[in-house]
N, C-alpha and C positions, 0 to 999 in steps of 0.2 A: 479611364480611371473611375468614372461614375458608376459603371456597371459592376466594378469590383467591390465597392463598398457594401451593397446589399448582400453579396455572397458571404463576406466576412461576418456580417451581422447574423445571417441565417446560420452559419456554422457555429457561432458562439452560443446561440440559443439552444442548439440540439445537444450540447455537451452535458452529460449527467455525471456528476462526481461519484466515484465508486463508493465513497464513504456514505453517500445518501441512501444506498441500498440497505444499510444497517438501520433498522427502525430507531426513530428518535428516542423512545423510552429506553431501549437497550443501550444506545449511545450514552444517555445520561447515567445509567447504572455503571457502565464501564468507566466513564470519566470519574465517577465517585470512587470506584474501586482502584483506579489508577492514581489517585491523589490529586485530582483536579485537572489533569491534562489527559487528552485523548488523541493520540496520533493515529490517523487512518489514511490510507492512500486515496488520492483523487483519481488516479488512473489504474486500471487493470487491463490485461490483454482482452481483446475483443470477445464478448459473450461470457466472461467470467463475472459471476454475481455472488453476492452473499446469500446463503441459504439458511445456515444454522451454525451453532457451536462457537459463538464468540464468548471468551471468558478471560478472566484475570486469575492466574494461579501462580502462587509463589512470587508475586510481583511481575510476572511476565504476561503481557496481553497477547492473546492469540486469536486471530480472526481468519477463518477459512473462506476463501472464495472458490466456488466450484464452476467448472466450465459447463456449458450447455450447448446443445445442437438443435437446430430448427428441423422439425419433422415436416411441418407444412405451416401455412399461414396461421399464426396464433397458437401453434402447438410446439412446445419445446420439451426436450428430454435432458435430464441431468446426466453428466458423465462422471467417470471416476477421476478425472484430471482435476487436481486442486492446486491452489496457490495459497500458502499460509503467510499471513502478515503477522509479524511479531514485533513487539516493542519490549526491549529488555533494558534494565538499568545498567549503566556503565560507570565504573570508577572514574573519578576526575583525572587521575594520572594515567589511565589506560590509553593505549594506542588504538585508534579506531581501525586502522588498516590491519593490524594484527588480530583483531577480534575473530575474523573468520578465515584467516590465512589467505589474504587477498592475492589473486593471481593477475588481476587487471585493475586499473583505475580508470573510471569513465567520468568524463565531464558532461553532466546532463543539466543543461541550463546553468544556473548558478550553484549547482550542487555537485560536490565530489562524491561519487558513488564507487564503492569497491565491489569486486565480483570474484567469486570462486565458483566452481561447478555447482549448479542448481541453486545458487543464492546470490543475492545482491544486497548491500546494506550501506547505510550512511549513519553518521552520528550527529545528534542535535543536543542542544542545551535548552531546557524548558524555561518558562517564566519564573520558576522557583530556583533556578540555578543547578538543577539536577541534569546529568547527562544520560542519554538514552541511545541505544542502537535501534534503528528502524530497519527491519529486514524483510525481504520478500524471498520466500523459499518455495521452489518448484518441486512438487512431488513426482511429476511425470518425467522430468529431465529433458523435456522437449523445448522449453522456452529458451530463446537465445539470450546472450548477455544483455543486449540493449532492451529487450522486453522486460526483464527483471529489473534492470537499472532504472527504467522509466517508472516502474511501480515504486521502487525505493525512493527515487528523487521526488515523487509527487506527494510523499507523506507530509501531512500538516496537522496542526492541533485543531481539532474540530469540537473541542469540549463546549464551546459557547454557541454552537450552531444547532 
């Protein structure tokens, strides 16, 4: 048991939240444009990173995470595979499951995540009482339901970080 504890501590240290790849000044701007809340994912599929093009348009936050491949030690190449993170307003009376025509319901930790081809989402209520849909949308169509579900489930308010 004693040998296991350092391994857990080492694993916890190496985790870098996906939202931290979005520069802090940009996060502050996006939080302001989103009305004081900023939901971003803590996890993305392996090697997906933020590169550019985060914006709030018509009340919808969109942040694109792009896949990259390693060419050799220290050299990476960006690919065309992207994962769009979106946060959309949702009416108080709206059914979250119906938002994207759910075909599956996944239980990811303490979060209920809905899935239909190429997207996964969940609904949250922010500190101001407004409801939102947190959606992970795969442009390549290659990510499985659990990968998208993990991204949607990991979304949290990082406005104060």
